[in-house]
N, C-alpha and C positions, 0 to 999 in steps of 0.2 A: 484235219477232217478225216473221218474214217475211210479207209480203202474201199470198204464194201458200199459205202455211199457213193464215192466217185465212179466206181465200176458200174453201179446201177443207173447213174445219170448217163453214162456212155451208152449203156444198153437201150436206154429210152431215146436218146437224141442222136446218137452217132458220135464218133471221135471228134469230128470237125466242129461240132456244135457245143463243146465242153472244154474249157481252157482254165488252166492255172498259171498261164504264162505271165510273168510280172509286168510286162509292157501292157498286155491286154487288161490286166487288173487295174493298173495306174490310169488307164483311159476312162474307166467308170468309177474312179474313186472320187471324183469331183464334178461338179456341174457349174453353172454361172453364178453361184452364190458365194459371194465374197471370196476368201482365199482358203476355204475348208477343204480338207483331204481326209478321206476314210478309205483304207484299202480293204476290199472284200477278200474271201478265200478262194472263191470260184466264180466263174462267169459262164453262163449258159445262153444259148440262142434257139429257143424252141420255134418250131415252123408252123404249128397248128395248135388249136384248142386242146386236143386230146394229149398232145405232148406236155403242154402246160399243166393239165390235170394230173397226169402221172408223175410229174416233177414235184407238184405241190404235195401230193400223197407221200411222196418219198420224204420230203422235207419235214412233213407232219410226223412221219414215223421216227426220223432221227432228230427231231426238234431243232432244225436248222432255220435260222432267219432268212427271210426272202425279201429282197428288195427289187421291185419292178422299175425298170428304166426305159425311157423312150429315147429322145434325142439328147437328153442332158442339157436342156436350155433353161431349166427352172431356176427360180431366183429365191426360194425359200429353203433349199436343201432337202426337199421331200424325198428325192430319190437315192440320197447319200446313204451308203452301207455303214452306218455309225457303230454297228456292233459286229461288223465283219460278215460272216455268213456268205450267202449266195446272192449274186445279182442276176436277175432274169431280164435279159434284154428283148425288147420287142422288135428289133431291127429286121429280122427276117419274116416278121408277120405284117407285111406292108402292102398287101394286095387290096384293090378294089374288087369286092366280091360280086356286086351287082349295082347297076344303075337303073333304077325303075322310073322311067320317064312318065308312066301312066299315073303312078301315085306320088311322083316328085319326092322320091327318097333314094338313099344309096345305103348299101351295106359295105363296110370297110373294116379292115383290120387295124389294130391299134398303132402299129409301127408305120402307117402311111403319113407321109409329110402333108401338112395342110395344103400347101401350094399345089401339090400334085393332084389332089382331089379337084381343086379349082380348075386346073388346066384340063383335066379329063372331062369335065363338065361343059367346058366351052362349045364343043360341037352341038350340044343339045340346047344351047342358050339357057343354061341353068347355072345356079351357082350355090355355093355353101358359104353364107355370109361371114361367120366368125373369123376374124383375121388378127390375131396377136401380133405384136411387133415382130416376133420370130416366126411369122407364118411361113418363111421361106425355109426354115430348118426344123421347127418344132413339129411334133407328131400329133395326130388326132387323139390318140390315146392320152398323151400328156396334157393336151388341151382339156379333155374331159376330166382327167383326174384332178386338175386344178380349177375347174370352172372358168377357164380362160375368157378374158374379153377382148379388148382391142379398140382401135381408133373408130370403128364404125358402129360401136355398140349403141350410140344415141338412137340411131334409126332402126338398127337391126337386132340389138340385144346381144347377149353374150352366148357362149357355147351352151349353157344350160337350156337356152330357148330352142335349140335345134336337134336335141337328142330325143329320139322317139323310143329306143329300145337298146338294151345292152346284153350281150352274152357275157357271163362272168363265171370264173372259176373260183369257188369259195375255198376257204382255208382247209377244208377237209378233202378237197380235190373235186367235189361234186360241181356239175356244170348247170347253171341255170340261166333262163332269160328273165330279165327284170321286169318286163312289161309286154307291150304288144306293138306291132307296126302300124299304129293308128294315130290320128292327130288328137283324139280324145281318149282318155282312160281314167274312169274314176272307180276302178275295182281295187279296193283295198288300199294299203299304204303305198306310196310311190316309191318303190325300191329303186327305180331308175334314177330318180332325183337324189336319193340318198347316196348312190354311188358317184354321181357327179360332184367333183370337189372333194372326194374321200381319200385322195392321195395315196392309194394303194394300201390303205389300213384295213379294209374290209373284204377285198377280194381283188382278183386280177382280171381286168377287162380284156376280153379276147375278140369280140365283134362288136361293131357299133353301127346302129341304124340312124342315119341323120335325115333331117328334113331339108329339102332343097327348095329354092325360090327361083323365080325367073330373073335372069341376069339383065341389069339396066345397060343401056347403050352408051350413055355419056356420064362423065364425071367432070365437075368444075371445082377448082380451088380458089380460095380467097386467102390472102395472107395479110393480117392486120397487125400494126406495130403500136405498142404502148410504151409509155415512160415509167409505168409502175405496174405492180402486180394487181393491185385493188381494182384499177380500171379494167384491166383485161378480164378479170374474174367477174366483176359486175356486168360487163358486156355480154358474157356468156349467157346469163339469164335473160337479158333484155332480148337477145336474139331469139332465144326459145320462146319467149312470150309474144313474139311478133306474128306468130301463125305459120312461120316456116320452120319446117323440121329438117335441119341438116342431117347429113349422113353421119358426120362427126365434127367435134369441136376440140381441137387438140392445143394445149397450153405448153409453151416452150420458153424456158429462161434463156436469155441471150448467152450466158456463159456455156450452156450446154450446146447451143447452136454453133457457136465459134469452134468449140472442140469437135463436134460431129463434121462440120463443113471442112475444117483443116484435115482432119483424119481420113475423110473420104475424098478429098481434093474435089469438092463440089462447090459450085458457085451459088452463094445465098446472100441476099440483101442484108446488110448488117450496118445501119446508120449509126452515128455516135450516140444518139440519145435513146436508143431503143433498150429496154430492159426485158420485156416480155412480148411474145408473139401469140396470136391465135391463128391456127391453121384451120380454116373452115371448109368442109367438104360438103358438096352438094352432088346428088346423082339422080338421074331419071332417064326417060326415053326420048324427051323432046328438049333439044338444047334451048330453044326460044323460052321455054318455061323456066329452065335454070337460070338463064340470063335475067328474066323477071325477078326471080327470087334473089338473085345477087343484087339487083337494083334496090329492092326492098330492104336488104341488109346493110347496104353502104351507109345511108344516113344514121342507122342505129349505132353503127361503129363509131361514126364521126361524132355523134352527140355523147357518147361514153368514153371519150379519151383516146381513140385511135388517131395518131397524127398522120398515119399514111396506111392505105390499103391498096395491095396490089393483086393482080390476077396474072398467071402465067401467060407468056407470049406465044409459047409453043409447047409441044408434048415433052421436049427434053427439059424444059424448065420445071414443068409439073413433076416430072420424075425426079429431078434434083431436089425438090422441096420434100417429096415424099422419102427420098433416100436419107436426108438430114434427119427428119423426124424419126424414122425407124432406126437410125444408127446412134441416137443420142444415148440410150442406155448403155449400149456396149462400148462405145468410144470414151464416155466419161469414166467408166470403170478401168480404162487403161492408164488413167492419170495418176491413180493413187489407190492404196488399199481403201476399201469403202464398205459401207453398209447401205443397203437399199430398203426403204420402208414404202410399203404399199398402202398408203392412207386412202380413206374413202369417207365422205361426208355428204349429206344431202347438198346437191349442187349450189343451192342458194347460199350456203354457208362456206363456199370455197374461198371468198375473200378473207374471212376470219381465219381459215385454216392456213392460207399462205402467210398472212401476217404473223400469226402465231409461230410458224415454223421458223421464220426468219428471226423472231425475237428469241425463241428457245436456242437457236444456233448461236446468237450473239452471246446469250447468257453463259453457255458452255464453251464457247470459243471454237466451234467447228463450222466449216464451210458446207453449204448444201447447194446442190444443183436440182432444181424442181422442173418437172415436165409431167405431162400425163394427159388423161382423158377428161378435160374440163367439163365437157357435156354431160358426164355422169358423175362428177364429183370425185373422180379417182385421181389423186395426186401421187406421183412417184417421187420420193424424196431421197436423193443420193447424198449421203454424208461421207465426206472425204477425210481421210486421216491427215493428208499433207504432212506437216512437221509436228504433229501432236506426238507426245511421248507415249510409249506403250502402256504406261501406267494410267494416263488420262483416257487413252482409247478403250481400255479394258474396264475402268472403273467409273469414269465420269460420263462417258458418251452414252452408256445404257440408261443413266438417269435422264438425260436429255431425250432420249427415245421414248422412255416411259411417259414423260411430260407431253410429248408430241401425241402419243396414243390416248392419254387422259383428255387431251384437247378434242380428239376425234369423237371420243365417247360423249363429251359434254355437248358437242355440236350434233349429236344424233347418229354419229357414224360408227366405224369400227376399224379394226387394225389391219385388214386386208381386203382389197377389192377384187383381186384376180390372180395374185401370186401364190396364194395359199399360206398355210401356217408352217408346215414342215418342221424343220429343225430350228431354225434361227428365231422364229416368233414365239416359241414355246415359253420363254420367260416372262412374256408380256400378256398372256392369256387372261390372267386374273384381273387385268384392267377391265375386260368386257364380260367375263364369265362369272356368274354367281355359283355357289354351291349346287344349286338345282340344275344348272347347266351342265356342270361336271358330272353330276350323278347320272343324267340322262345319257350323255355322250359315252361315259365309261360303260354304262350298261349296253349301249349299242355295240361298242367295240367287243365287249365280252361275249355277247351273243353271237357274233359273226366269227370272231377269232379268240377262243378261249385259251389257246396255247400261246397266244401273243407271238406268232411266228411272221405275221406280215408287218414289215416295215417297223420293227421294235426299235425303241430309242427316240422316237419322234414326240409329237406333242400329246399323244395319249397312248396309254397302255391298258391291257385288259386287266380286269380284277382277277383275283384268284378263283378258279372255278369252285363252286358250292357243291360239296359232297352229298 
């Protein structure tokens, strides 16, 4: 990397915010995606929008790739510096700029950890509902870049439903706001929603205006146990058709629960005949009303194959159940080299998806651990390498993954519900994209980033500029 470029970065950011230290570069060479590692050439820590703008202008001048990184908890490789270049960390852009209680919104920087916003809102009896499993470590900016969901999306929706406005640095260094700080906006195309889920391909998000809601006072959990996946999946739709709207309906395979409970040293009920669990979350302000809702759900679960339904005896038991659910993804990955697929279908077709995943796994000889957000049809499929040969892992497993995604499309779904496309899903996009999809999306990328300096090497590249 040219000396002039490096020295210019230091002039913009200061010596302490620019590094080429090997250990620092190794820290940002990977995320939670499989076992992938890509080493960048330089790492920077801007502290405000203007510094981001000046750095982007410099990268544009020297044609240096820019990879924006939050906490590095992503599961699609979206932040990985696959072509070297520069990693722009939002770690030091982590402030809450304003909590506007009158309009029930907050303005934050992208490096703010999700849970830190929730904690700051507690004195105001407000909350920011989106809560991906990594909400204790993932950043709001990363959540926005991936359109993250989470266990409570059934009732509250996903990140996309809570973003009002974004400040964005474009690839030429210009700074824009994508919309307005209003609950309604039908003025032109929705640039705000275009940037949600854009994975750093169109611009760098530097400020985020989020919608807030009143915080509920009580949460009630129910844990239903099933002998097979089909009964558990069918029960999801029956509960939702009952008139009760749970906050969340989480599906967990017993193999994942065993791994998570052992790894976290957490007590969790695991009878010998259980294969799948449903963790049902209810929330509200009146505990009596929640108990009535639970009473309404009990017979539905019983009629649809649940052989046991438990409620926690105390707060610690409830916390343990949540701990196991939120730890499954991370702890399963510690068992083996893995691939995680973020499948999603209309929730009524979840039984067919689960059955199909297991049949495809048997066909290609791989083990899967399934869990996810059954209430919105979002099933996470962890494929474990175990003792499979490297040849089979590299050649045969992608064939099985392709069949899983083809099944998703057949059922009216798609290949990612909340993890994004990033780097690892790139080979499978033709399963769901037509030539017209590609034409439109490449056109969008080219309009925003004609030099292709933002996150190059991922699922989409700019067309060559037209003279």
